[in-house]
C-alpha positions in Angstrom: 153.4 116.8 27.7 152.5 116.5 24.0 155.6 117.2 21.7 155.4 120.3 19.6 154.3 119.8 16.1 155.0 121.4 12.8 151.7 123.3 13.0 152.7 124.7 16.4 156.3 125.7 15.5 155.9 127.1 12.1 155.4 130.9 11.9 155.6 131.2 8.1 152.7 128.9 7.1 150.2 130.9 5.0 146.9 131.5 6.7 145.1 130.4 3.6 146.9 127.1 3.6 146.0 126.5 7.3 142.4 127.3 6.6 142.3 124.9 3.7 143.8 122.2 5.9 141.1 122.7 8.5 138.4 122.6 5.9 139.9 119.5 4.4 140.0 117.7 7.8 136.4 118.8 8.7 135.2 117.8 5.2 136.5 114.2 5.7 134.9 114.2 9.1 131.6 115.2 7.7 132.0 112.5 5.0 132.8 109.9 7.6 129.8 110.9 9.7 127.6 110.7 6.6 128.8 107.2 5.9 128.3 106.2 9.5 124.9 107.8 9.6 123.7 106.1 6.4 124.9 102.7 7.8 123.2 103.2 11.1 120.0 104.5 9.5 119.9 101.6 6.9 120.4 99.0 9.7 117.7 100.5 11.8 115.2 100.8 9.0 115.9 97.3 7.7 115.5 95.7 11.1 112.4 97.7 12.0 110.7 96.7 8.8 111.7 93.1 9.2 110.9 92.5 12.8 108.1 94.7 13.9 107.7 97.0 17.0 108.3 94.5 19.8 111.2 92.6 18.3 112.7 95.9 17.2 112.6 97.0 20.8 114.7 93.9 21.8 117.2 94.8 19.1 117.2 98.4 20.4 118.2 97.2 23.9 121.2 95.4 22.4 122.0 98.6 20.4 121.9 100.8 23.5 124.1 98.3 25.4 126.6 98.5 22.6 126.6 102.3 23.1 127.5 101.9 26.7 130.5 99.6 25.9 131.6 102.0 23.2 131.6 104.8 25.7 133.9 102.8 28.0 136.2 102.0 25.2 136.4 105.6 24.1 136.9 106.9 27.6 139.8 104.6 28.3 141.4 104.2 24.9 140.6 106.7 22.2 139.6 110.0 23.9 143.1 110.3 25.5 144.6 109.5 22.1 142.7 112.3 20.4 143.5 114.9 23.1 147.2 114.1 23.5 148.3 112.6 20.1 146.5 114.8 17.5 149.0 116.1 15.0 152.1 114.6 16.6 155.1 113.0 14.7 154.2 109.7 13.1 156.4 107.5 15.2 154.8 108.8 18.4 151.3 108.4 16.8 152.0 104.8 15.8 153.2 103.7 19.2 150.2 105.4 20.9 147.7 103.9 18.4 149.1 100.4 19.0 148.4 100.7 22.7 145.1 102.5 22.5 143.7 100.1 19.9 144.8 97.2 22.1 143.0 98.8 25.0 139.8 99.1 22.9 140.1 95.4 21.8 140.6 94.4 25.5 137.5 96.3 26.5 135.4 94.6 23.8 136.7 91.2 24.8 136.1 91.7 28.5 132.6 93.1 28.3 131.7 90.8 25.4 132.4 87.8 27.6 130.0 89.2 30.2 127.3 89.9 27.6 127.7 86.4 26.2 127.3 84.8 29.7 124.2 87.0 30.5 122.7 86.3 27.1 122.9 82.6 27.4 121.1 82.8 30.8 118.2 84.8 29.4 115.4 83.6 27.1 113.2 85.2 24.6 114.5 87.6 21.9 116.7 89.6 24.3 118.9 86.7 25.5 120.2 85.5 22.1 120.6 89.1 20.9 122.9 89.8 23.9 124.8 86.6 23.4 125.5 87.6 19.7 126.4 91.1 20.8 129.0 89.7 23.2 130.6 87.7 20.4 130.9 90.7 18.2 131.9 93.4 20.7 135.7 93.1 20.2 135.4 93.8 16.5 133.0 96.6 17.0 135.3 98.3 19.5 138.4 97.9 17.3 136.6 99.3 14.3 135.7 102.5 16.2 139.2 102.8 17.6 140.6 103.0 14.0 138.3 105.9 13.2 139.7 107.9 16.2 143.2 107.0 15.3 142.9 108.2 11.7 141.3 111.5 12.8 144.0 112.1 15.4 146.6 111.8 12.5 144.6 114.1 10.3 143.9 111.4 7.8 140.1 111.4 7.9 139.9 109.9 4.5 141.0 106.5 5.9 138.3 106.7 8.5 135.7 107.3 5.8 137.0 104.4 3.7 136.8 102.2 6.8 133.2 103.1 7.4 132.4 102.5 3.7 134.0 99.0 4.0 131.7 98.3 7.0 128.7 99.5 5.0 129.5 97.3 2.0 130.0 94.2 4.2 126.7 94.9 5.9 124.7 94.4 2.6 125.2 90.6 2.2 125.1 90.1 6.0 121.7 91.8 6.4 120.3 89.8 3.5 121.3 86.5 5.2 119.9 87.8 8.5 116.6 88.6 6.9 116.3 85.1 5.7 116.8 83.8 9.2 114.4 86.4 10.5 115.5 86.6 14.2 116.8 89.5 16.4 120.0 87.5 17.1 120.7 87.1 13.4 120.5 90.8 12.8 122.8 91.6 15.7 125.3 89.0 14.5 125.2 90.3 11.0 125.8 93.9 12.1 128.7 93.0 14.4 130.4 90.6 12.0 130.5 93.2 9.3 132.1 95.6 11.7 134.8 93.0 12.3 135.6 93.0 8.6 136.2 96.7 8.7 138.2 96.3 11.9 140.6 93.9 10.2 140.8 96.3 7.2 141.8 99.0 9.6 144.9 97.0 10.5 145.8 96.9 6.9 145.2 100.6 6.4 147.3 101.7 9.3 150.0 98.9 9.2 149.6 98.7 13.0 148.8 95.6 15.0 146.9 96.4 18.2 149.0 95.7 21.3 146.7 94.1 23.8 149.6 93.7 26.2 150.1 97.5 26.2 146.6 98.2 27.4 147.5 98.3 31.1 150.3 100.7 30.5 148.1 102.9 28.3 145.4 103.1 31.0 148.0 103.8 33.7 149.8 106.5 31.7 146.6 108.4 30.8 144.5 107.7 33.9 144.3 111.5 34.7 142.1 111.8 31.6 140.9 108.3 30.9 139.1 107.7 34.2 137.3 111.0 34.1 136.3 110.4 30.4 135.3 106.9 31.3 132.8 108.2 33.9 131.7 111.0 31.6 131.1 108.8 28.6 129.4 106.0 30.5 127.1 108.7 32.1 125.9 109.5 28.5 125.3 106.0 27.3 124.4 104.7 30.8 121.7 107.3 31.0 120.3 106.2 27.6 120.3 102.6 28.8 118.6 103.4 32.1 116.0 105.4 30.2 115.4 102.5 27.7 115.2 99.9 30.4 113.0 102.1 32.6 110.7 103.0 29.7 110.3 99.3 28.9 109.4 98.6 32.5 107.0 101.5 32.8 105.3 101.6 29.4 106.4 98.4 27.6 109.1 97.2 25.2 107.1 98.6 22.3 107.8 102.1 23.7 111.5 101.5 23.4 111.0 100.7 19.7 109.0 103.9 19.2 111.7 106.0 20.7 114.3 104.2 18.6 112.2 104.8 15.6 112.1 108.6 16.3 115.9 108.5 16.7 116.2 106.8 13.3 114.2 109.7 11.8 116.8 112.1 13.3 119.6 109.6 12.6 122.0 111.9 10.7 122.3 114.3 13.6 122.3 111.6 16.3 125.2 109.9 14.6 127.1 113.1 14.3 126.5 113.8 18.0 127.7 110.3 19.0 130.9 110.5 16.9 131.5 114.3 17.1 134.8 114.0 19.0 136.3 112.2 16.0 136.7 115.5 14.3 135.9 118.4 16.6 138.1 117.6 19.7 141.2 117.1 17.5 140.4 120.2 15.6 139.6 122.2 18.7 143.0 121.1 20.1 144.7 122.5 17.0 142.8 125.8 17.3 143.8 126.0 20.9 147.5 125.6 20.1 147.5 128.0 17.2 145.1 130.7 18.3 143.6 130.2 21.8 141.3 133.2 21.5 139.5 131.5 18.7 138.4 128.4 20.6 135.2 130.0 22.0 133.9 131.2 18.6 134.9 127.9 17.0 132.9 125.9 19.6 129.9 128.3 19.3 129.9 128.0 15.5 130.1 124.2 15.8 127.3 123.8 18.3 125.0 126.5 16.9 125.3 125.2 13.4 124.5 121.7 14.5 121.5 122.9 16.5 120.1 124.9 13.6 120.6 122.0 11.2 118.7 119.6 13.6 115.8 122.0 13.8 115.6 122.3 10.0 115.6 118.5 9.6 112.9 118.1 12.2 110.8 120.7 10.5 111.2 118.8 7.2 110.2 115.5 9.0 106.8 117.1 10.0 106.0 117.4 6.3 106.5 113.7 5.5 103.2 112.1 4.6 102.1 109.0 6.6 102.2 106.8 3.5 105.9 107.6 3.0 106.7 107.2 6.7 105.0 103.8 6.7 107.0 102.8 3.7 110.2 103.6 5.5 109.5 102.4 9.1 106.6 100.1 8.6 104.5 99.6 11.7 106.9 101.6 13.8 106.0 104.9 12.0 102.7 105.7 13.7 104.3 105.6 17.2 107.6 107.2 16.2 106.0 110.1 14.2 104.3 111.4 17.4 107.7 112.0 18.9 109.2 114.1 16.1 108.8 117.5 17.8 110.2 116.7 21.2 112.9 114.5 19.8 114.0 117.3 17.4 114.2 119.8 20.3 116.2 117.3 22.3 118.7 116.8 19.5 119.0 120.5 18.9 119.8 121.1 22.6 122.3 118.3 22.7 123.9 119.6 19.5 124.4 123.1 21.0 126.0 121.5 24.1 128.5 119.4 22.2 130.2 122.5 20.9 131.0 123.4 24.5 132.0 119.8 25.3 134.5 119.8 22.5 136.1 123.0 23.9 136.4 121.5 27.4 138.0 118.4 26.1 140.5 120.4 24.0 141.4 122.3 27.1 141.9 119.1 29.0 139.4 120.4 31.6 138.3 116.9 32.5 137.0 117.8 35.9 134.7 120.5 34.5 133.4 118.3 31.6 132.8 115.5 34.1 130.7 117.8 36.3 128.7 119.0 33.3 128.1 115.5 32.1 127.0 114.2 35.5 124.4 117.0 35.6 123.3 116.3 32.0 122.9 112.6 32.6 120.9 113.1 35.8 118.6 115.5 34.0 118.2 113.0 31.1 117.3 110.1 33.3 115.0 112.1 35.5 113.3 113.8 32.6 112.9 110.6 30.6 111.6 108.4 33.3 109.6 111.1 35.1 108.0 112.0 31.9 107.2 108.4 31.2 105.5 108.0 34.5 103.3 111.1 33.9 102.7 110.9 30.2 103.9 107.6 28.8 106.3 107.5 25.8 105.3 111.1 24.7 105.9 112.4 28.2 109.3 110.8 28.2 110.3 112.4 25.0 109.3 115.9 26.2 111.1 115.3 29.5 114.3 114.4 27.6 113.9 117.6 25.4 113.7 119.8 28.5 116.7 118.0 30.1 119.0 118.4 27.1 118.2 122.1 26.7 118.9 122.8 30.4 122.1 120.7 30.2 123.4 122.7 27.2 123.3 125.9 29.2 125.4 124.2 31.9 128.0 123.0 29.4 128.5 126.5 28.1 128.8 128.0 31.6 131.6 125.5 32.3 133.4 126.3 29.0 133.3 130.0 29.8 134.8 129.4 33.2 137.4 127.0 31.7 138.5 129.6 29.1 138.9 132.2 31.8 141.1 129.8 33.8 143.1 129.0 30.7 143.7 132.6 29.9 145.0 133.1 33.5 147.1 130.0 33.4 147.7 128.4 30.0 148.5 124.9 31.4 145.9 122.1 31.0 143.4 121.6 33.8 
């Protein structure tokens, strides 16, 4: 059981002060996501313009694989940290962070070794890209772990600074990669700059990751970790299956087109991917202080994000072709045809993440797992079924329909979980 915190025990703290604290934490979360979004967007645009559609597709396959590994790391290491150690006393937080960051580092090293071996056995652009990804995965996983740790402590400013350090380190790395001009060089530059930020995270926190504590961490939090592992890998695994399947059905260029459309919606996709950095920890605080406010909080979160995605997509439709080609180069023509279905897909996913944050705050891992399994099955089925019928455009519309349907399922599960919590306030 998580120890009681000052927020939970204090009955005299002014409501205005509590609201300002919430706004402050969310503001740093938005700032951190903005920094992360800008970094991801800049990398994608730079690589797309430098490599062209086919090579950019190979880079995108490595990127999608990184997302799968990130999901494994978060499920085992940092999701349990956010759920159980948000706002706890510092000594408990430090001990938990040492073990959770060690777990993330271990995941990166283990999967990285497999990627390195697979990459060395494959030729073309894809093989070297995967080999370089394998070398850099430990640093990538550790950098992400620090972000979760800082938000669990309520010090989002440090997470923001860490992402800025990564972005600054990326500039010279990308310049060098452009001179080399290969997919592998860009993957290596991206991952090596993340390692710089990961090392800086050790300085920021004053904590050294305990790789030896990884086994104990996984064992102690297996009730959440294993379910979150499956849930998270369903998300990224579905994306990977769609990317690989789309490449097989339509061609590698189609993968580049989809990634190009995702770049155009990059700010919202980055927020979706890292949403639990802020919202799960904040939802857990709302649940402790005022359980009856959790539902409205999640609705405001998901609804606001869906509306913002729709407005952004509408603005993208007004972008002239000349400007789009300036940004994405040869990828623009294919990517621009996917703006409408991609926007609807992101809006649907944004609405669903509000419910997902509530389920995680409640510790309702069984319900969130069921919802995610359904969502992932819809995503793969819609994406590949649409590709078989209508090519890359059909795949985009299939994914849009899948995410909207899955969002409704997420909210049905949250409603049931809230009712169960009201009857029995213990975590499910």
